[in-house]
N, C-alpha and C positions, 0 to 999 in steps of 0.2 A: 350428704349437701360438701365433702371430699372432692368429690368425682366430680362431682358438678361447675364445682368451681375451675380442678383441673382442664375438664373438658371443654370449659370454655377460653380458660387459656387460651390451650391447645388451637382449638379451634379461629382464634383471633391472630394467633403467632401463623398459620398455617395460611392466614386471610391476605397478613402485610405481606407476606411469604410471594404471594400468586398475584401478589399489586407490585411489587419488588420486583419479579419478573417482567412483569407487560411492562412494566415500564422502561428496564431494561431491553428487550426488543423491539420496542418503539424506537429506543434512542439509535439502535443497533440497524433498523433499518431507515434511519433519518442519517446518519453518518455513510450505510451505504453509496449516500448520491454524490457523493467526492470522490473527485478523479484527478492525477497530475499526470501529466506529460512530460520526459523532460529529453532534452535531444542532443549529440555527439555529435562532434568531428570523425573526420574518417581515421583508425586507428585510435582514438583515442578514449578512455574514459575521464575526461576534464567536465564537469558539466559547464553552458554554458551561462551567460549571463541572465537570457531568459529564460532558465531552467531554473533559478535560483530564487529569480520572482515566483517561478509559479508552482516551486514546493517551496518558499515559505506563506503562501496563499494558501496552500496545500493544510500545512499545518495549525492555520491560524483557523479555519474551517472543525479542524478536529480537536481542538481546548474544549469542547463542551463533552469530547466524547473518549475520558482515558484509557475506558476499558475495549477502545477498537485493535482489532488485528491487521495491521498494515503489510499489503500485498506487494513487493516491490522485482517488479522482473523487468528482467533486464533483455535486449534483442541487440543483433546486430546486422547486416547489407552484407551480400554475397559475397564480397570481394576478397574473401580472406578462405584459408582453408577450415573446414567443420571448427576442429579443434581451437585456433585461433580467434573462431570468432567466437566459439562458448566460453571460452576464457574469456576473453573481449565484452563479453554480455555479461557475466557475473561479473566482471571489473565495475565495470558501470551499473550495475546493482548497485555494489556495495558501497558507491561512489554514493548512491544517493540517500540511501539508508545510513550512509555517516551523514551525508550536512542532517537529513529528516532529526537525527537523535543529537544533532547541536542548535537544532531551532527547540528543542525540547521534548520529542518525540522519544519515549521510554523503548530503545534500544529493544528492552523484553516485548515489545510490543509487533517489530518489525520481523517481518518472513522475507529473505530473495533469494530469488530465480533466474539464472540464465540459461537463455532459450535458444543462441546463437542466431541461424539464420531461420530457423520455425517462424511460423506464424506473422509474416511479411504485411505491415501496413500496409503499402503498395507494392506495384510488382516493383523488382530489384531492373530492368531496363533500363533507368535511365538516372541521372543524377538525382533528378527530385525524390523519385522514387525512395534510389539507397539513405536520398537524409530519410526520408519519412522512417525508412527501418533503424537508420542507429538512434535507439530512447531505448527509455525505459516509465515504463507506464507505473505510476504507482496509484492501487485502491483501494478496497475497504470489506477486508472481507468479511 
């Protein structure tokens, strides 16, 4: 009788854990729908006002997902040296990560990365293209 009770309790606990994992997976899939982009001025890691609005919106969307891992990827245009662009893209990502943390995202959830002028969003041939490449993209991993 003891073994039977133990087996039933174990089965019930395993079922609850599977349900919890399924709910967590569904929540993560929902959180991955959200993203934000902040743009920067030339040689600057200071977030523009519209970037703060975008990041505030993103933080609000993330409230139901406290376990989500936030990927913060910084980019630069191709106007400087690659080493300068690497440093600048990392500074931009750090600036956005700090903003997210200040707005309530747990810093342990945030992963930053800088990509210099790799992965251009637009060709760097004119001012408009370069402006679109001075950015930080925020996504849920």
